[in-house]
C-alpha positions in Angstrom: 115.7 53.7 171.5 112.8 56.0 170.8 110.8 57.3 173.7 107.7 58.1 171.7 104.7 56.5 173.4 101.7 55.5 171.2 98.3 55.4 172.8 96.2 53.4 170.3 92.5 53.1 170.6 89.7 51.6 168.5 90.8 50.7 165.0 94.3 51.9 165.7 94.8 49.2 168.3 94.8 46.4 165.8 98.4 46.8 164.9 101.6 47.8 166.7 102.8 49.8 163.7 101.2 52.1 161.3 99.6 50.4 158.3 100.4 51.2 154.7 97.0 52.9 154.4 97.6 55.2 157.3 101.1 56.0 155.9 99.5 56.9 152.6 97.1 59.2 154.3 100.0 60.9 156.1 101.8 61.2 152.8 98.7 62.9 151.3 98.6 65.3 154.3 102.3 66.2 154.0 101.9 66.8 150.3 98.9 69.1 150.8 100.7 71.1 153.5 104.0 71.4 151.7 102.4 72.1 148.3 100.3 75.0 149.8 103.4 77.1 149.8 104.2 76.5 146.1 100.9 77.4 144.4 102.0 80.9 143.7 105.0 79.9 141.6 103.3 79.4 138.2 100.7 82.2 138.9 103.0 85.2 139.5 102.0 86.9 136.3 98.3 86.3 136.9 98.6 87.4 140.5 100.4 90.6 139.5 97.7 91.4 136.9 94.8 90.6 139.1 96.0 92.6 142.1 97.6 95.4 140.1 101.1 94.9 141.4 104.5 94.3 139.8 105.9 90.8 139.0 108.7 91.5 141.4 106.3 92.1 144.2 104.3 89.1 143.3 107.5 87.0 143.3 108.1 88.3 146.9 105.4 85.9 148.1 107.5 83.0 147.0 110.4 84.0 149.3 108.1 85.1 152.2 106.2 81.8 152.2 109.5 79.9 152.6 110.7 82.3 155.3 107.4 81.8 157.3 107.8 78.1 156.8 111.4 78.2 158.2 110.2 80.2 161.2 107.4 77.7 161.8 110.0 74.9 161.6 112.1 76.5 164.3 109.3 77.4 166.8 106.5 74.9 166.1 108.0 71.6 165.0 110.0 71.1 168.3 106.6 71.0 170.0 106.3 67.5 168.4 108.6 66.3 171.1 106.6 67.9 173.9 102.9 67.8 173.0 100.5 65.1 171.8 101.4 64.8 168.1 98.0 63.9 166.6 96.3 66.9 168.1 99.2 69.1 167.2 99.2 68.0 163.6 95.4 68.5 163.2 95.5 71.9 164.9 98.3 73.2 162.6 96.5 72.0 159.5 93.2 73.7 160.5 95.1 77.0 161.0 96.9 76.6 157.7 93.5 76.1 156.0 92.5 79.5 157.3 95.5 81.1 155.7 94.6 79.4 152.4 91.1 80.8 152.6 92.5 84.3 153.2 94.7 83.9 150.1 91.9 82.5 148.0 89.6 85.5 148.7 92.4 88.1 148.7 91.2 91.4 147.2 94.6 93.1 147.5 98.3 92.3 148.1 98.1 92.9 151.8 95.4 90.2 152.3 97.4 87.8 150.1 100.5 88.5 152.1 98.8 87.7 155.4 97.3 84.5 154.0 100.7 83.5 152.6 102.4 84.0 156.0 99.8 82.2 158.0 99.8 79.2 155.6 103.6 79.1 155.5 103.9 79.3 159.3 101.4 76.6 160.2 101.8 74.2 157.3 104.8 72.8 159.1 102.5 70.0 160.2 104.1 68.1 157.4 107.4 68.1 159.3 105.8 66.6 162.3 104.2 63.8 160.3 107.5 62.7 158.8 109.3 61.8 162.0 106.0 60.5 163.4 106.0 58.0 160.6 109.5 57.0 161.4 108.7 56.6 165.1 105.6 54.6 164.7 106.8 52.2 162.0 108.8 49.0 162.2 112.4 50.1 163.0 113.7 47.8 160.3 111.5 49.5 157.7 111.6 53.1 159.0 113.5 54.2 155.9 110.7 52.9 153.7 108.1 54.6 155.9 110.0 57.9 155.7 110.4 57.5 151.9 106.7 56.8 151.5 105.6 59.9 153.5 108.3 62.0 151.9 107.0 60.9 148.5 103.8 62.6 149.4 105.6 65.7 150.6 107.7 65.9 147.5 104.6 65.3 145.3 103.1 68.3 147.0 106.1 70.5 146.4 106.8 69.3 142.8 103.2 69.0 141.6 101.6 72.0 143.3 102.6 74.1 140.3 100.7 71.7 138.0 97.5 71.9 140.0 97.7 75.7 140.4 98.3 76.3 136.7 95.5 74.0 135.5 93.0 75.3 138.1 93.9 78.9 137.2 92.6 78.2 133.7 89.3 76.9 135.1 88.3 79.8 137.3 91.2 82.1 138.0 94.4 82.1 140.1 92.6 81.9 143.5 90.8 78.6 142.7 93.6 76.4 143.9 93.8 78.2 147.3 90.0 77.8 148.0 89.9 74.2 146.9 93.0 73.2 148.9 91.6 74.8 152.0 88.5 72.5 151.9 90.7 69.5 151.2 92.9 70.3 154.1 90.0 70.6 156.5 88.7 67.2 155.4 92.1 65.5 155.6 92.7 67.0 159.1 89.5 65.4 160.2 90.4 62.0 158.7 93.8 62.1 160.4 92.2 62.8 163.8 90.2 59.5 163.3 93.0 57.2 162.0 96.2 58.4 163.8 97.0 57.0 167.2 97.6 59.4 170.1 101.4 59.6 170.5 103.6 61.7 172.7 107.2 61.8 174.1 107.2 59.8 177.3 109.4 62.4 179.0 108.6 65.8 177.5 110.8 68.8 178.5 109.7 72.4 178.9 109.3 74.5 175.7 112.3 76.7 176.6 114.4 73.6 177.3 113.2 72.1 174.0 114.4 75.1 172.1 117.8 75.1 173.9 118.2 71.5 173.1 118.2 72.4 169.3 121.5 74.1 169.8 122.7 71.1 172.0 121.8 68.7 169.2 123.8 70.8 166.7 126.8 70.8 168.9 126.6 67.0 169.7 126.1 65.7 166.2 128.5 66.9 163.5 126.6 65.1 160.8 123.4 66.9 161.7 125.3 70.1 160.9 126.7 68.8 157.6 123.5 67.2 156.4 121.5 70.3 157.4 123.8 72.6 155.4 123.8 70.1 152.5 120.0 70.0 152.4 119.7 73.8 152.6 122.2 74.3 149.7 120.5 71.7 147.5 117.0 73.1 148.1 118.5 76.6 147.7 119.8 75.6 144.2 116.4 74.2 143.2 114.6 77.3 144.6 116.7 79.5 142.3 114.8 77.8 139.5 111.4 77.7 141.2 111.4 81.5 141.8 112.3 82.4 138.2 110.9 79.5 136.1 107.5 81.1 135.6 109.0 84.4 134.6 111.2 82.7 131.9 108.4 80.5 130.6 105.8 83.2 130.5 108.2 85.6 128.8 108.7 86.3 125.1 111.0 83.4 124.6 108.3 80.8 125.4 105.0 82.7 126.0 103.4 79.8 128.0 100.2 80.2 129.9 99.6 79.4 133.6 98.3 75.9 132.7 101.2 75.2 130.3 103.7 76.2 133.0 101.8 74.0 135.4 102.0 71.0 133.1 105.8 71.4 133.2 105.5 70.4 136.9 104.3 66.9 135.9 108.0 66.1 135.6 108.0 66.1 139.4 106.5 62.6 139.3 110.1 61.4 138.7 111.0 63.0 142.0 108.2 61.2 143.8 109.4 57.9 142.6 113.0 58.8 143.5 112.1 59.5 147.1 110.7 56.0 147.7 113.7 54.4 146.0 116.2 56.5 148.0 114.5 55.4 151.2 115.0 51.8 150.3 118.6 52.3 149.4 119.2 54.2 152.6 117.9 51.2 154.6 120.6 49.1 152.8 123.4 51.6 153.8 123.7 53.2 150.4 122.8 56.7 151.4 126.3 58.2 150.6 126.2 56.8 147.1 122.7 58.2 146.6 123.8 61.7 147.8 126.9 61.7 145.5 125.0 60.6 142.4 122.2 63.1 143.1 124.7 66.0 143.4 126.2 65.0 140.1 122.7 65.2 138.5 122.1 68.6 140.1 125.2 70.1 138.5 124.4 68.5 135.2 120.9 69.9 135.3 122.1 73.5 135.6 124.2 73.1 132.4 121.0 71.8 130.7 119.0 74.7 132.1 121.6 77.2 130.7 121.2 75.6 127.3 117.5 75.6 127.8 117.2 79.4 127.3 115.0 79.3 124.2 115.2 75.5 123.8 112.3 73.8 125.6 113.7 70.3 125.1 116.9 71.1 127.0 114.9 72.9 129.6 112.6 69.9 130.3 115.4 67.4 130.4 117.3 69.5 132.9 114.2 70.0 135.0 113.7 66.2 135.1 117.2 65.8 136.4 116.7 68.5 139.0 113.4 66.8 140.1 115.3 63.5 140.6 118.2 65.0 142.5 116.3 67.0 145.1 114.4 64.2 146.8 117.3 61.8 146.5 119.5 64.1 148.6 116.7 65.0 151.0 115.6 61.4 151.8 119.2 60.3 152.2 119.8 63.2 154.6 116.8 62.3 156.7 117.9 58.6 156.9 121.1 59.9 158.5 119.7 62.5 160.9 116.9 60.3 162.3 119.5 57.7 163.5 121.5 60.3 165.4 119.0 60.9 168.3 115.9 58.7 168.0 114.4 60.1 171.2 114.5 63.6 169.7 113.5 63.1 166.1 111.0 66.0 165.9 113.7 68.4 167.2 116.3 66.9 164.9 113.9 67.3 162.0 113.2 70.9 163.1 117.0 71.7 163.0 117.4 70.1 159.6 114.2 71.5 158.0 114.9 75.0 159.3 118.2 74.9 157.5 116.5 73.3 154.5 113.9 76.1 154.1 116.4 78.8 155.0 118.4 77.6 152.0 115.2 77.6 149.9 114.4 81.2 150.9 117.9 82.3 150.2 117.8 80.6 146.8 114.5 82.2 145.9 115.7 85.7 146.9 119.1 85.3 145.1 117.4 83.8 142.1 115.0 86.7 141.7 117.8 89.2 142.2 120.0 87.4 139.6 117.0 87.4 137.2 116.5 91.1 137.7 120.1 92.1 137.1 121.6 89.5 134.8 118.8 87.5 133.2 118.8 83.8 132.7 122.6 83.4 132.5 123.1 85.0 136.0 120.2 82.8 137.3 121.9 79.7 136.2 125.3 80.8 137.6 123.7 81.3 141.1 121.9 77.9 140.9 125.2 76.1 139.9 127.1 77.9 142.7 124.7 76.5 145.3 125.3 73.0 143.8 129.1 73.4 143.9 129.0 74.4 147.6 126.8 71.4 148.3 129.5 69.1 146.8 132.1 70.6 149.1 129.8 70.0 152.1 129.2 66.3 151.1 133.0 65.8 150.9 133.1 67.1 154.5 130.3 64.8 155.5 132.1 61.8 154.0 135.2 62.7 156.1 133.0 62.7 159.2 131.8 59.2 158.3 135.4 57.9 157.8 136.4 59.5 161.1 133.5 58.0 163.1 134.1 54.6 161.6 137.8 54.5 162.5 138.7 52.2 165.4 139.9 55.1 167.5 136.9 57.3 166.7 135.1 58.8 169.7 131.4 57.7 169.8 129.1 60.6 170.5 126.1 59.4 172.5 122.6 60.0 171.1 
């Protein structure tokens, strides 16, 4: 039973659970926060030219933004189980907006780097909003609530490239950072007005909270398996995200920033998948969703390999990848949120730290593969992540069978 206490006032007192309108606003906030770390992906060539740096150095911002996000997940998201969550979310969003402004007005690589790190570290507000939605929603429909908010987060991740590419054609690569900073400030203010005050009824000290992350990992084998699974899948996708702009802007395709951004519109399929995956998870079909999604992931890398010089194969494979990523992610979260309902923010911190550590690893290895072996090596690395993910899912399924056996020992939440 969750120990999160909601302190509703004013308009928020009208309903025991969050309304669909508030959930949609939370979804928009998660999308804006998460997407802020992906604007640079279609802009690498433009950033390199504008700041007088190499494409490799520009691509470093992709990896560093994910590293900063992972560190924020580890040290900031656990505060969601200690501090008042509405104030924490708003404070993090305001600071992330400052990082966006620094990036948007960067005159050199050092300034862009500082802005990227600040944005990445503090935009983890998204990962406090997701478990908050689960906690403050009808327990029978928590999967739907998580799926709805996750749709916003994935829309931010998958469509950020489209927005960045299109706005780059309007007034340069920095436009998206400046505009998003303003939107984040406005949305932070709106969330302050509509969200109820909510906090853990029995918060522990910060040191104890951090120690409990290790305790949660030890106590829940499926938290370990699903965290590694999520990290490997996002790592596989990040191999593509860190190299896609370099391939599409190269001599084989010669696409502009806006054209590369339009490719991101395929991410709409992923947004739709997240909501469907949440509904299936509520019906106990999470394992089936995970298995099918990993099959699509491996198939997509075959298509991406064939897509070197063939845009139709590339787009079809990217569509499959955009469907697979949210399907695994939402099914993962439907599992981990049931393990320890009183510690959902900390459980999410453990999971998402592994998730973005995998993303940072995939980005770094993808860029390295591109530099040394071109597109063939890049596809091999992405597929290797997917194969490892399949092995981890097999292990997770063994855990399910073991726990459902009559003699299985029940691990208390």
